[in-house]
C-alpha positions in Angstrom: 1.5 18.0 -3.5 2.9 14.5 -4.0 6.1 14.5 -6.1 7.4 11.1 -7.1 10.4 10.3 -9.2 12.1 7.5 -11.1 15.9 7.6 -11.1 17.6 4.9 -13.2 21.3 4.7 -13.9 22.0 4.8 -17.6 24.2 1.7 -17.7 22.0 -0.6 -19.7 18.6 -1.5 -20.9 15.6 -1.0 -18.6 14.2 -4.5 -17.8 10.9 -5.5 -16.4 12.1 -4.9 -12.8 13.0 -1.3 -13.6 9.8 -0.8 -15.5 7.7 -2.1 -12.7 9.4 0.4 -10.3 8.8 3.2 -12.8 5.2 2.4 -13.3 4.5 2.0 -9.5 6.1 5.4 -8.9 4.1 7.0 -11.7 0.8 5.4 -10.6 1.3 6.5 -7.0 1.9 10.1 -8.0 -0.9 10.1 -10.5 -3.4 8.5 -8.1 -2.6 11.3 -5.6 -3.0 14.0 -8.3 0.7 14.8 -8.0 3.8 15.3 -10.2 6.2 12.6 -11.5 9.8 13.3 -12.4 12.6 11.4 -14.1 16.2 11.8 -13.1 19.2 10.2 -14.7 21.7 9.0 -12.0 24.8 9.2 -14.2 27.0 10.5 -11.4 29.4 7.5 -11.8 30.7 8.6 -15.1 32.8 5.7 -16.2 29.8 3.3 -16.0 27.2 5.6 -17.5 26.4 6.5 -21.1 24.2 9.3 -22.4 23.0 7.2 -25.3 21.8 4.5 -22.9 20.0 7.2 -20.9 18.2 8.5 -24.0 17.2 5.0 -24.9 15.7 4.5 -21.4 13.7 7.7 -21.8 12.3 6.5 -25.1 11.3 3.2 -23.6 9.5 5.0 -20.7 7.8 7.3 -23.1 6.6 4.4 -25.2 4.8 3.1 -22.1 3.3 6.5 -21.4 5.6 7.5 -18.6 6.9 11.0 -19.3 8.5 13.4 -16.8 6.4 16.4 -15.8 9.6 18.5 -15.8 12.8 18.5 -17.8 14.9 15.4 -17.0 17.7 16.1 -14.6 21.1 14.5 -15.3 23.3 14.2 -12.2 26.5 14.7 -14.3 25.4 18.4 -14.7 25.0 19.1 -11.0 28.5 19.2 -9.7 28.2 22.6 -8.2 25.2 21.6 -6.2 27.0 18.5 -4.8 30.0 20.6 -3.8 27.7 23.0 -2.0 26.2 20.1 -0.1 29.7 18.9 0.8 30.7 22.3 2.0 27.6 22.5 4.2 28.5 19.1 5.8 32.1 20.2 6.3 30.8 23.4 8.0 28.8 21.2 10.3 31.9 19.1 11.2 30.4 15.9 9.6 33.0 15.1 6.9 36.4 13.4 7.2 39.0 12.4 4.6 39.3 8.7 3.8 42.6 7.0 2.8 41.1 3.7 1.6 42.3 2.1 -1.6 41.0 3.2 -5.0 39.4 -0.3 -5.5 37.4 0.1 -2.3 36.2 3.6 -3.3 35.1 2.4 -6.7 33.0 -0.3 -5.2 31.4 2.0 -2.7 30.6 4.9 -5.1 27.8 3.4 -7.2 24.3 2.7 -6.0 24.7 -0.1 -3.4 22.7 -3.3 -3.6 22.3 -5.9 -0.8 23.5 -8.8 -3.0 26.9 -7.1 -3.6 27.8 -8.2 -0.1 29.7 -5.0 0.8 30.6 -4.8 4.5 29.8 -1.6 6.5 32.7 0.9 6.5 34.4 0.5 9.9 35.2 4.2 10.3 39.0 3.5 10.4 39.7 7.0 9.0 37.7 8.9 11.5 39.7 11.7 13.1 41.8 12.5 10.1 42.4 16.2 9.5 40.5 18.0 6.8 42.7 18.9 3.8 40.3 20.1 1.1 38.4 18.6 -1.8 41.3 16.8 -3.3 40.7 13.7 -1.2 38.0 11.1 -0.6 35.4 12.2 1.9 33.1 10.3 4.2 30.1 11.4 6.2 30.3 10.6 9.9 27.1 9.0 11.0 25.6 9.6 14.5 24.9 6.6 16.6 21.5 5.2 16.9 18.7 3.6 14.9 16.4 5.4 12.4 12.8 4.5 12.1 10.5 5.2 9.2 7.1 4.1 7.9 7.4 2.3 4.6 4.3 2.5 2.4 4.6 -1.1 1.5 6.6 -2.8 4.3 5.2 -0.8 7.3 7.3 0.4 10.2 11.0 -0.1 9.6 14.0 0.6 11.8 17.8 0.3 11.1 21.0 1.5 12.6 23.0 2.8 9.6 26.3 2.6 11.4 25.7 -1.2 11.5 24.3 -1.6 8.0 26.5 0.7 5.9 28.9 2.5 8.1 30.0 6.0 7.3 29.1 6.4 3.6 31.6 7.7 1.0 30.3 11.0 -0.5 33.3 12.0 -2.7 36.0 10.1 -4.4 39.5 11.4 -4.7 39.2 11.3 -8.5 36.4 14.0 -8.2 33.4 11.7 -8.6 30.4 12.3 -6.3 29.0 9.2 -4.7 25.4 7.9 -4.8 24.3 8.8 -1.3 25.2 12.4 -1.6 23.7 12.8 -5.1 20.4 11.1 -4.4 19.8 13.0 -1.2 20.8 16.4 -2.7 18.7 15.8 -5.8 15.6 14.6 -4.0 15.8 17.7 -1.8 16.3 20.1 -4.7 13.5 18.6 -6.8 11.0 18.6 -3.9 10.6 14.9 -4.0 8.0 13.7 -1.4 7.9 10.0 -2.3 10.6 7.6 -3.2 9.6 4.3 -4.8 12.4 1.8 -5.5 13.4 -1.8 -5.3 13.8 -3.7 -2.0 17.5 -4.1 -2.7 17.9 -0.4 -1.7 16.0 -0.6 1.5 19.2 -1.2 3.6 20.5 2.2 2.7 17.4 4.2 3.6 18.5 4.9 7.2 21.8 6.2 5.9 20.1 8.6 3.5 17.7 9.8 6.2 20.7 10.7 8.3 22.1 12.7 5.4 18.8 14.5 4.9 18.8 15.4 8.6 22.4 16.8 8.4 21.6 18.9 5.3 18.3 20.1 6.8 16.2 18.5 4.0 12.7 17.1 4.5 12.3 13.3 4.6 10.3 11.8 1.7 8.0 8.8 2.1 9.5 5.5 1.1 8.1 2.4 -0.6 10.4 -0.6 -1.4 9.1 -3.0 -4.0 9.8 -6.7 -4.1 12.2 -7.5 -7.0 11.3 -9.1 -10.3 12.9 -12.6 -10.6 13.3 -15.1 -13.4 10.6 -17.8 -13.7 12.6 -20.2 -11.5 13.1 -17.5 -8.8 16.7 -16.7 -9.6 18.1 -13.3 -10.3 17.6 -12.0 -13.8 21.3 -11.5 -14.3 22.3 -11.5 -17.9 18.7 -12.3 -18.9 17.7 -8.7 -17.9 18.7 -7.3 -21.2 16.3 -9.7 -23.0 13.4 -8.4 -20.9 13.5 -4.8 -22.1 10.8 -3.1 -24.2 12.6 -3.5 -27.5 13.6 -7.2 -27.0 10.1 -8.2 -25.9 8.5 -6.4 -28.8 10.9 -8.3 -31.1 9.3 -11.5 -29.7 5.8 -10.3 -30.4 5.0 -9.0 -26.9 3.3 -5.6 -27.4 3.5 -2.6 -25.1 -0.1 -3.0 -23.9 0.7 -6.6 -22.9 3.7 -5.5 -21.0 1.7 -2.8 -19.2 -1.0 -5.3 -18.4 1.4 -7.7 -16.8 3.1 -4.9 -14.8 -0.3 -3.6 -13.7 -1.4 -7.1 -12.6 1.9 -7.5 -10.7 1.1 -4.2 -8.8 -2.4 -5.4 -7.8 -4.3 -3.1 -10.3 -5.7 -6.0 -12.4 -7.2 -9.3 -11.5 -5.4 -10.9 -14.4 -2.8 -9.7 -16.9 -4.6 -8.0 -19.8 -3.6 -5.5 -22.4 -4.1 -1.9 -21.3 -2.6 1.6 -21.2 -0.8 3.1 -18.2 -3.7 5.6 -17.7 -6.2 2.7 -17.4 -4.4 1.6 -14.1 -4.5 4.9 -12.2 -7.9 4.4 -10.6 -7.1 0.9 -9.4 -3.8 1.7 -7.8 -3.4 1.5 -4.0 -0.4 0.6 -1.9 -2.6 -1.7 0.1 -3.0 -3.9 -3.1 0.6 -4.1 -4.0 2.2 -7.5 -3.1 5.3 -7.2 -0.8 7.4 -10.1 -2.1 9.1 -10.8 -5.4 7.2 -11.4 -8.6 8.4 -13.7 -11.4 8.6 -13.1 -15.1 6.1 -15.1 -17.2 7.8 -18.3 -18.4 6.9 -17.5 -22.0 8.8 -14.2 -21.8 12.0 -15.3 -20.2 
């Protein structure tokens, strides 16, 4: 059975780009007769807030997107992440990292291509294991990883070149994005990951982690991002493109869903609808690969 998921970080308002990803994931799972889950990726505690996560859940529910199982919060799964680290240590795949705190903070959160972070050069490889009171990295094997992206087709990357050995655990006790997302997808039985194209460059790294932990590989689909009307990044305008802000400007939920459904190839033109109305028309072959732009009247 297909099991999809949407996994936002509760650091702000869900904007149209986030909502488009959530709807695409939900539609793909529903069209296949499968399950759809919501997971709150609040592993990076200082940047995440429970109240923002609850607000995100309310916005999703208002659009008709409700998890088929209780929502998982990463901040409540420390024991599972430690078990994954122990398994990797047992396989000889972890090493301590002595990089600066600033470097570790940058690398802990979900990475995005536009951040411009360089691949970790492996300068701490070979350091002796001293326990869980230090930063830990996963030693990647050499070689490229290939996968079939449901939207982009055949893809191949060498994660050593793209990300370098990923940080999995910070010395302050915070588990990093790569470890949490891979462990959670495995624990929840996720078979399909739908996310933005900005996360495509880390796919090969996560596949290597799945292999090391003996977890199955889900299918991937990387959506083009939602941009401002002039093609620029949403940036600070993103908060103005959430459900509540748009409703305050007279843009109702059915209109939002209609535009999102049109942007995913389910409708010939944007028109008011419910999420359920789009299920029968959804197919990955109809979803455009590139970016989509917010209507000028909404920005």
